[in-house]
Every structure is written in structure tokens, then in C-alpha cells.
VEXDREN-2710 file (C-alpha; in Angstrom, 1 decimal):
% VEXDREN-2710
k/r/px/py/pz
1/MET/-79.1/-149.7/71.2
2/THR/-82.1/-149.5/73.4
3/PHE/-80.1/-147.5/75.8
4/LEU/-79.2/-144.9/73.2
5/LEU/-82.7/-144.7/71.7
6/GLU/-84.2/-144.0/75.1
7/ARG/-82.0/-140.9/75.4
8/SER/-82.7/-139.6/71.9
9/GLY/-84.9/-136.9/73.3
10/ASP/-82.2/-135.5/75.6
11/ALA/-80.1/-132.8/73.8
12/ARG/-77.1/-133.8/75.8
13/TRP/-77.0/-137.1/74.0
14/ARG/-77.3/-135.8/70.5
15/GLU/-73.6/-135.8/69.7
16/THR/-73.2/-139.3/71.2
17/LEU/-75.9/-140.7/68.9
18/LEU/-74.4/-139.0/65.8
19/LEU/-71.0/-140.3/66.7
20/ALA/-72.3/-143.8/67.2
21/ALA/-74.1/-143.7/63.8
22/GLY/-71.0/-142.5/62.1
23/TYR/-68.6/-144.9/63.8
24/TRP/-70.7/-148.0/63.0
25/SER/-71.2/-146.9/59.4
26/ASN/-67.4/-146.8/58.7
27/GLY/-66.7/-150.4/59.6
28/GLN/-68.5/-153.8/59.4
29/GLN/-71.3/-152.7/61.8
30/ILE/-73.5/-150.9/59.3
31/ARG/-76.5/-152.9/60.6
32/LYS/-76.1/-151.1/63.9
33/THR/-76.3/-147.7/62.2
34/GLU/-79.4/-149.0/60.3
35/ARG/-81.1/-150.2/63.5
36/LEU/-80.3/-146.9/65.3
37/LEU/-81.8/-144.8/62.4
38/ARG/-84.8/-147.1/62.1
39/GLY/-85.4/-146.7/65.8
40/LEU/-85.2/-142.9/65.5
41/LEU/-87.6/-142.8/62.5
42/ASP/-90.1/-145.1/64.2
43/ARG/-90.5/-142.7/67.0
44/ARG/-92.6/-140.6/64.6
45/ASP/-91.8/-137.2/66.0
46/PRO/-90.0/-134.2/64.4
47/GLU/-87.0/-134.1/66.7
48/ASN/-86.1/-137.7/66.2
49/LEU/-86.7/-137.3/62.4
50/LEU/-84.3/-134.4/62.3
51/LEU/-81.7/-136.3/64.4
52/ALA/-81.9/-139.3/62.0
53/ALA/-81.5/-136.9/59.0
54/ALA/-78.5/-135.3/60.6
55/ALA/-76.9/-138.7/61.1
56/LEU/-77.6/-139.6/57.4
57/ALA/-76.1/-136.3/56.3
58/ASP/-73.0/-137.0/58.4
59/VAL/-72.7/-140.6/57.1
60/GLY/-73.1/-139.6/53.5
61/ALA/-74.4/-141.7/50.6
62/VAL/-74.3/-145.3/51.9
63/GLU/-76.1/-147.8/49.7
64/ASP/-77.3/-149.9/52.7
65/LEU/-79.0/-146.8/54.1
66/ALA/-80.6/-145.6/50.9
67/ASP/-84.2/-146.7/51.9
68/LEU/-83.9/-145.0/55.2
69/ARG/-82.6/-141.9/53.5
70/ASP/-85.5/-141.8/51.1
71/GLU/-88.0/-142.2/53.9
72/ALA/-86.3/-139.4/55.9
73/THR/-86.3/-137.0/53.0
74/ALA/-89.9/-137.7/52.1
75/ARG/-91.0/-137.0/55.7
76/LEU/-88.8/-133.8/55.9
77/ARG/-90.5/-132.5/52.8
78/VAL/-93.9/-133.0/54.4
79/LEU/-92.8/-131.3/57.6
80/ALA/-91.4/-128.3/55.8
81/ALA/-94.5/-127.6/53.7
82/LEU/-92.8/-128.6/50.5
83/THR/-95.4/-131.0/49.3
84/GLU/-98.8/-130.3/47.7
85/ASP/-100.7/-131.4/50.8
86/TRP/-99.0/-128.8/52.9
87/ARG/-102.3/-127.3/54.2
88/SER/-103.1/-130.4/56.2
89/ALA/-99.7/-132.1/56.5
90/ALA/-97.0/-129.4/57.2
91/HIS/-95.9/-128.4/60.7
92/PRO/-97.2/-125.0/61.8
93/ASP/-94.0/-123.9/63.6
94/PRO/-91.9/-122.0/61.0
95/ALA/-88.7/-122.6/62.9
96/LEU/-89.2/-126.3/62.7
97/ARG/-90.1/-126.2/59.0
98/ASN/-86.9/-124.2/58.4
99/ARG/-84.8/-126.8/60.2
100/ALA/-86.4/-129.6/58.2
101/ALA/-85.9/-127.8/54.8
102/THR/-82.3/-126.9/55.7
103/MET/-81.7/-130.5/56.5
104/LEU/-83.1/-131.5/53.1
105/ASP/-80.5/-129.2/51.6
106/ARG/-77.7/-130.9/53.6
107/LEU/-79.0/-134.2/52.2
108/ASP/-78.9/-132.7/48.6
109/ALA/-82.6/-133.6/48.4
110/ASP/-84.2/-130.2/47.6
111/THR/-83.1/-129.2/44.1
112/GLU/-86.0/-130.2/41.8
113/ARG/-89.0/-128.3/43.1
114/PRO/-90.6/-125.4/41.0
115/GLY/-89.0/-122.0/41.3
116/LEU/-85.4/-123.1/41.9
117/ASP/-84.0/-123.3/38.3
118/LEU/-83.5/-120.0/36.4
119/THR/-83.7/-121.8/33.1
120/LYS/-87.1/-123.3/33.6
121/PRO/-90.5/-121.7/33.1
122/ASP/-91.6/-122.5/36.6
123/TYR/-88.9/-120.1/38.0
124/TRP/-91.4/-117.3/37.4
125/ALA/-94.7/-116.5/39.2
126/ASN/-97.8/-115.7/37.1
127/ARG/-97.6/-113.0/34.5
128/ILE/-98.9/-109.5/35.6
129/GLU/-100.8/-107.5/33.1
130/PRO/-100.3/-103.7/32.5
131/GLY/-102.7/-101.3/34.1
132/THR/-103.2/-98.4/36.5
133/PHE/-103.2/-99.2/40.2
134/SER/-103.1/-97.1/43.4
135/MET/-99.6/-97.0/44.9
136/GLY/-98.7/-96.1/48.5
137/ASP/-101.0/-95.7/51.5
138/THR/-102.4/-92.4/52.7
139/ASN/-103.3/-94.1/56.0
140/GLY/-100.0/-95.9/56.2
141/LYS/-97.6/-95.9/59.2
142/TYR/-94.8/-93.9/57.6
143/ASP/-94.7/-90.6/55.8
144/ASP/-92.8/-91.9/52.7
145/GLU/-95.8/-94.1/51.9
146/LYS/-98.0/-91.0/51.5
147/PRO/-100.0/-89.9/49.6
148/GLN/-101.4/-92.8/47.7
149/PHE/-101.5/-92.1/44.0
150/ASP/-102.3/-93.8/40.7
151/TYR/-99.4/-95.2/38.7
152/THR/-99.6/-97.0/35.4
153/ILE/-97.5/-100.2/34.6
154/ARG/-97.2/-100.2/30.8
155/ARG/-95.5/-103.5/30.2
156/PRO/-96.4/-107.1/31.2
157/TYR/-94.0/-108.8/33.5
158/ALA/-93.5/-111.6/36.1
159/LEU/-91.5/-111.7/39.3
160/ALA/-89.4/-114.7/40.2
161/ARG/-91.3/-117.0/42.5
162/PHE/-88.6/-116.7/45.2
163/PRO/-85.7/-114.4/46.0
164/VAL/-82.4/-115.4/44.5
165/THR/-80.9/-118.2/46.5
166/ASN/-77.3/-119.0/47.5
167/ARG/-77.2/-121.9/45.1
168/GLN/-78.4/-119.8/42.2
169/TYR/-75.9/-117.0/43.1
170/LEU/-73.1/-119.6/43.2
171/LEU/-73.6/-120.2/39.5
172/PHE/-72.9/-116.6/38.9
173/VAL/-69.7/-116.5/41.0
174/GLU/-68.5/-119.7/39.4
175/SER/-69.1/-118.4/35.9
176/LEU/-67.1/-115.2/36.7
177/ALA/-64.2/-117.5/37.6
178/GLY/-64.6/-119.3/34.2
179/ARG/-66.4/-122.4/35.5
180/GLY/-69.7/-123.8/34.5
181/ALA/-71.9/-124.1/31.4
182/PRO/-70.4/-122.4/28.3
183/GLU/-73.3/-120.0/27.9
184/ALA/-73.1/-118.9/31.6
185/VAL/-69.3/-118.3/31.4
186/ALA/-69.8/-116.4/28.1
187/ALA/-72.4/-114.1/29.8
188/ALA/-69.9/-113.5/32.7
189/ASN/-67.2/-112.6/30.2
190/GLN/-69.6/-110.1/28.6
191/LEU/-70.2/-108.6/32.1
192/LYS/-66.4/-108.3/32.7
193/ASP/-66.0/-106.6/29.3
194/LEU/-68.7/-104.1/30.3
195/LEU/-66.8/-103.4/33.6
196/ALA/-63.6/-102.9/31.7
197/GLN/-65.3/-100.4/29.3
198/HIS/-66.0/-98.3/32.4
199/GLY/-62.4/-98.6/33.8
200/GLU/-63.4/-101.1/36.4
201/ASN/-62.8/-104.8/37.2
202/LEU/-64.1/-107.5/39.4
203/GLU/-61.7/-106.5/42.2
204/THR/-63.5/-103.2/42.5
205/TYR/-66.6/-105.3/43.6
206/GLU/-64.5/-108.0/45.4
207/GLY/-65.7/-110.5/42.7
208/PHE/-69.3/-109.9/43.7
209/ARG/-68.8/-112.5/46.4
210/PRO/-71.5/-112.3/49.2
211/ARG/-70.1/-110.8/52.3
212/PHE/-71.5/-113.5/54.6
213/TRP/-70.3/-116.6/52.8
214/PRO/-67.6/-118.2/55.0
215/GLY/-65.4/-118.8/52.0
216/ALA/-65.8/-119.6/48.3
217/ARG/-69.4/-120.8/48.8
218/TYR/-72.3/-120.7/51.3
219/ARG/-72.6/-122.8/54.4
220/ALA/-73.8/-126.4/54.2
221/GLY/-77.6/-126.6/54.2
222/GLU/-78.1/-123.1/53.0
223/GLY/-78.3/-123.6/49.3
224/ASN/-81.9/-122.6/49.2
225/HIS/-81.7/-119.8/51.6
226/PRO/-81.9/-116.3/50.0
227/VAL/-78.4/-115.0/49.3
228/VAL/-77.7/-112.0/51.6
229/GLY/-75.0/-109.4/52.1
230/MET/-75.7/-108.2/48.6
231/THR/-74.9/-104.7/47.4
232/TRP/-77.2/-103.1/44.8
233/TYR/-74.2/-103.3/42.4
234/ALA/-74.0/-107.1/42.9
235/ALA/-77.7/-107.6/42.6
236/THR/-77.9/-105.7/39.3
237/ALA/-74.8/-107.4/38.0
238/PHE/-76.4/-110.8/38.7
239/ALA/-79.5/-109.6/36.9
240/TRP/-77.4/-108.4/33.9
241/TRP/-75.6/-111.8/33.8
242/ALA/-78.9/-113.7/34.1
243/ASP/-80.4/-111.8/31.2
244/ALA/-77.4/-112.5/28.9
245/TRP/-77.2/-116.2/30.0
246/LEU/-81.0/-116.8/29.4
247/ARG/-80.8/-114.9/26.2
248/ALA/-78.0/-117.2/25.0
249/LEU/-80.0/-120.3/26.0
250/GLY/-83.0/-119.1/24.0
251/VAL/-85.1/-118.9/27.2
252/LEU/-85.9/-115.2/26.6
253/LYS/-87.9/-114.4/23.5
254/GLU/-87.5/-111.3/21.3
255/GLY/-88.3/-108.2/23.2
256/GLU/-88.0/-109.8/26.7
257/GLU/-85.5/-108.9/29.4
258/VAL/-84.5/-109.8/32.9
259/ARG/-83.6/-107.2/35.5
260/LEU/-84.5/-106.1/39.1
261/PRO/-88.1/-105.0/39.4
262/THR/-88.9/-101.3/39.8
263/GLU/-90.5/-100.2/43.0
264/ALA/-93.8/-99.9/41.3
265/GLU/-93.6/-103.3/39.7
266/TRP/-92.7/-104.8/43.1
267/GLU/-95.7/-103.2/44.9
268/ARG/-98.1/-104.0/42.1
269/ALA/-97.1/-107.7/42.3
270/ALA/-97.2/-107.8/46.1
271/ALA/-100.5/-106.0/46.7
272/TYR/-102.8/-106.7/43.7
273/PRO/-104.1/-109.6/41.5
274/PRO/-102.3/-110.3/38.2
275/THR/-105.1/-108.7/36.3
276/LEU/-106.6/-105.6/37.8
277/PRO/-110.4/-105.7/38.4
278/GLY/-111.0/-102.3/36.8
279/GLY/-112.9/-99.3/38.0
280/ASP/-111.5/-98.3/41.3
281/SER/-107.7/-98.2/41.0
282/ARG/-107.5/-99.6/44.6
283/ALA/-109.8/-102.6/44.0
284/GLY/-108.3/-105.9/45.1
285/ARG/-105.5/-104.4/47.1
286/ARG/-104.0/-106.3/50.0
287/GLU/-102.2/-104.9/53.0
288/TYR/-99.9/-107.9/53.1
289/PRO/-99.3/-110.1/50.0
290/TRP/-101.6/-112.8/51.4
291/GLY/-104.4/-110.5/52.6
292/ALA/-105.4/-108.0/55.3
293/GLU/-104.1/-109.7/58.5
294/LEU/-100.8/-111.1/59.8
295/THR/-101.3/-114.2/62.0
296/THR/-99.0/-114.7/64.9
297/ALA/-99.6/-118.4/65.7
298/THR/-96.9/-120.9/65.4
299/SER/-99.0/-123.9/66.5
300/GLY/-102.3/-125.4/65.5
301/SER/-103.2/-125.4/61.8
302/MET/-100.5/-124.7/59.2
303/ILE/-102.8/-122.3/57.3
304/ALA/-103.5/-120.4/60.6
305/SER/-99.8/-120.0/61.4
306/ILE/-97.7/-116.9/60.8
307/GLN/-97.3/-116.2/57.0
308/ALA/-93.9/-114.7/56.8
309/ASN/-90.4/-114.9/58.3
310/ILE/-90.3/-111.7/60.4
311/ASP/-89.2/-111.2/64.0
312/GLU/-92.4/-112.9/65.2
313/SER/-91.6/-116.2/63.4
314/LYS/-88.7/-116.7/65.9
315/ILE/-86.5/-118.2/63.2
316/GLY/-83.8/-115.6/63.9
317/GLY/-82.3/-115.6/60.4
318/THR/-83.0/-116.3/56.8
319/SER/-85.2/-119.3/56.0
320/VAL/-85.4/-121.8/53.1
321/VAL/-87.5/-120.3/50.3
322/GLY/-90.9/-122.0/50.0
323/ILE/-91.7/-122.8/53.6
324/PHE/-94.4/-120.1/53.8
325/PRO/-96.7/-121.1/50.9
326/HIS/-99.7/-119.6/52.7
327/GLY/-97.9/-116.2/52.5
328/ALA/-97.9/-116.1/48.7
329/ALA/-99.1/-113.0/46.8
330/ALA/-102.0/-113.4/44.3
331/CYS/-99.5/-113.7/41.5
332/GLY/-98.0/-116.7/43.1
333/ALA/-94.7/-115.0/44.2
334/GLU/-93.6/-116.1/47.7
335/GLU/-91.5/-114.5/50.4
336/LEU/-92.5/-111.0/49.2
337/SER/-92.9/-110.2/52.9
338/GLY/-90.2/-111.2/55.3
339/ASN/-87.0/-113.2/54.9
340/VAL/-85.0/-110.6/53.1
341/TRP/-85.4/-107.0/52.0
342/GLU/-85.3/-106.9/48.2
343/TRP/-83.4/-104.4/46.2
344/CYS/-85.4/-102.6/43.5
345/SER/-84.0/-100.9/40.4
346/THR/-85.3/-97.4/41.2
347/PRO/-84.3/-94.7/43.7
348/PRO/-86.6/-93.5/46.5
349/LEU/-88.5/-90.7/44.8
350/LYS/-91.1/-88.7/46.7
351/TYR/-94.7/-89.6/46.2
352/PRO/-96.5/-89.0/44.0
353/PHE/-94.2/-89.9/41.1
354/LYS/-94.0/-87.3/38.4
355/GLY/-94.1/-89.4/35.3
356/GLU/-92.8/-92.8/34.6
357/VAL/-89.8/-94.0/36.7
358/SER/-87.3/-96.1/34.7
359/ALA/-85.3/-99.0/36.0
360/GLU/-81.6/-98.5/36.5
361/SER/-78.9/-101.1/36.4
362/LEU/-75.2/-101.5/37.2
363/TYR/-74.6/-99.2/34.2
364/THR/-77.5/-97.3/32.8
365/LYS/-78.2/-94.7/30.2
366/ASN/-80.7/-93.2/32.5
367/LYS/-79.5/-90.4/34.7
368/ARG/-79.0/-91.3/38.3
369/ALA/-81.8/-89.7/40.4
370/GLY/-80.3/-90.1/43.8
371/GLY/-77.6/-91.7/45.9
372/THR/-79.8/-94.6/47.3
373/TYR/-82.0/-97.3/46.1
374/VAL/-85.3/-98.7/47.3
375/LEU/-85.7/-102.1/49.1
376/ARG/-89.1/-103.7/49.7
377/GLY/-90.7/-106.4/51.8
378/GLY/-89.1/-106.4/55.2
379/SER/-86.9/-109.2/56.5
380/TRP/-86.5/-111.8/59.2
381/TYR/-85.2/-109.1/61.6
382/VAL/-88.1/-106.6/61.4
383/ASN/-91.6/-106.2/62.7
384/ARG/-94.9/-106.6/60.9
385/ALA/-95.3/-102.9/60.1
386/LEU/-92.2/-103.1/57.8
387/ALA/-93.6/-106.3/56.1
388/ARG/-96.6/-104.5/54.6
389/CYS/-96.9/-104.0/50.8
390/ALA/-96.7/-100.3/51.1
391/CYS/-93.6/-100.1/53.2
392/ARG/-90.4/-98.8/51.6
393/VAL/-86.8/-98.2/52.8
394/ASP/-83.7/-97.2/50.9
395/TYR/-80.0/-97.7/51.4
396/SER/-76.7/-96.7/49.6
397/PRO/-76.0/-99.1/46.7
398/ASP/-72.8/-100.3/48.4
399/TYR/-74.6/-101.5/51.6
400/ASP/-74.2/-105.3/52.0
401/LEU/-76.3/-106.0/55.1
402/VAL/-77.2/-109.5/56.4
403/VAL/-80.9/-108.7/55.7
404/ASN/-80.5/-107.5/52.1
405/GLY/-81.3/-109.8/49.1
406/PHE/-83.1/-109.5/45.8
407/ARG/-85.3/-111.2/43.2
408/LEU/-85.5/-110.9/39.5
409/ALA/-88.3/-109.6/37.2
410/ARG/-88.9/-110.8/33.7
411/LEU/-90.3/-108.2/31.3
412/PHE/-92.4/-109.4/28.4
413/SER/-92.6/-107.8/25.0
414/LEU/-95.6/-105.6/24.2
415/PRO/-98.0/-106.9/21.5
416/SER/-97.3/-105.4/18.1
417/SER/-99.9/-102.9/17.0
END
């Protein structure tokens, strides 16, 4: 045992340790597995913690190892910035935080925190009040951000706290196949009826299955990663289904609706406080959701480390939602910069907008204004310039890139006059 533990820091011995833990757990030698895992955890460093967690994930739920499993998951949450004391306790390296959070998912120990359940109030960030704000940036890096102009949001709304995750999207895919809660399946059947009314069916959209899932579901450990490879059609279909499902559950009140945010709603939420200060329409604006600067550090203090999963984070792919809490917008929405580009419900009209721009959906009564739709926020693949609140890109609605995801918006009813 001592021989193995002394080699736990050598990557070449990783598989040997995992095989040993698994082999001993399958026979009458569970105490050897217990001693090995105890030894790894007692080394009190992130790599040995992650190795112990990987062994626990491989072994599965074994009653004799329950206490070690609980200790490992508690420490992984701290490492990944998923506890309330993240400012002082979390690790500053985002790649390591992501590994810890992904391991939590493999252990099925990251399903209860706020923002992960569509049916709960904490799925949504803070309510954003109507008002006039300055959109775009005359001094911005790209021409399509110019000129800045005043635009009025006329209806209160809230963005989802996080982009839609693989686990959330799987509920949609399962409901389309007739599996899941009755209300979710009924909402999926309504969507299929809508498709049929337009002479289409699920095969037209390949069942809305994400392009990068290896099969019927996502990869192990990626349940709380944003779903990617999403066409605009799939994103709007999910939003339509979510609206019908939440309405059937009584979650949505009279006059409320769920859909993709408009481009203006997205920028207003990312760049401004929930209630506008008044006076100057640009008052309170941030260049990035968290403020004026992007930090590049991945060491030192957590709050001084990089605030978003862009190319400089060195993660090299999507990350578990919630591991960049210091990158949150003023409204409480997280991941608005980096991780995935987010589909909006509006086409890329030239600035300044001439009148109000209405949201479009999979099928809409509004006339199509163009052949592409806007995405906002940047992704894990792009540089800091593309992660600014003012930056906008657009793609054809059938593009299903590995950097494309989406989040929902909840529109509240206007007060009666």
C-alpha cells in the first residue's frame, strides 16, 4: 500500500492505482480499497483528491466507502467554487475547478444547487426592470457594435442563471421519446403537433439531438456542462417545450412566458444593473458582465483569477456551469461571457434599431427579417474581445457548432393599468 501511495503523484501510475482500488473492492479486500483511498485523501492536495474521486466513481456506490465518498465530494465542491465560501476557499485555476466539478457530476453529487432545476424559482437570476439603456459601443472593436443608441425594454424579465445544460436538455429529448414526467411528455407532444401542422416532423431536425453527444445522451461527467452543437431551431424548440411544460406545472403565472432572450434583453442583462440608475442611459454600464477588466491570472486568489472560460482560461472546452461565480453579471446571471455562444431570438439588424425588435421562435407570426440569428457572449474558444457585453456575431439557424449553446429568458406580465 505504501509503495502505491508513494507513486500517487506519478501520472504513469494513475491507472495502476485505479485498477487496484477497483480490484480490491470487488472481493473480500474492501479494506485495502478503503486504506488506499484514505491515504490519497490524507495527502491533502488537489491531484490526490481527484484521483481518489476517480476511484470512487469507478467503484460505484459501495456502503463501506460511503464516508470517504462524502468527504471527497465535500472537498471537490470547495475546490470547484461551488460553496458559499468560494472567495477564500476555491482554487484559482479554472481548469482544476472544472476537473473537480466534472468529477462531482461523475459521482452524481452535483444536482441540488441553485440554478439547475427549471421547475424551481432559483433557476432564474434577478428580475430586470423595464427602461431605456444605451446599446452597443461607438468605441467598440467591431463595426457591427456601432453606433451606440438608446433602446427601451418594455417588459420585465429574468434570464436563467446558467446556460441550458446537458442534463436539462436530456429531459427534453426523453420527453420527445415519450419518457419522463406526464406534463413534460404532454408538452413534447404539443410541440410535435405544431411541427406536423407545418408539414414537418422530428426527423427533419434529427430529433433535436445534440450533434456532439456520443449516443443517446451526453458523456459521463458532463451533465452540468452547457449543451452544445445546438441549432437555433433546437434552441427555440426547447424554449417552446419548456414554456408549455412550466405552464402545465403552474410554474408560469398568467401573462408570463419562456423563450430565448432578444439581443437587447441579453445585452441589458449582461451590461447593466437590474434597475437602471436613471438620467444618463449609459449609467452603470460594464464592459464585461463583472466589470471593466478581464483578469488573466490562474493562480493566487480566487477573486483575482480569470472570470470567464475563454481561450485564456486554458480549459480547452466547455466547463461546468457555476465555477466562475466572480464573473457573474449584476443581475446574478453567470457564464454570460465565455463557455458558449448563446443563441438569441432576433436577427442581426443594423444599429441603430428602427423601432422595437420582436422575438422570433421556431414558428412565429412575425415576419423573418433575415437568414441568420444573433449569438452573444463569446465561448471557451475565443479571445477576450469577443467576450465583451457589446460583441455580437450571427450564424445561420441550422449551424450546430461545438461552441454554440443557449439560455432561457422568462418574461413577466406587465402590471395592469
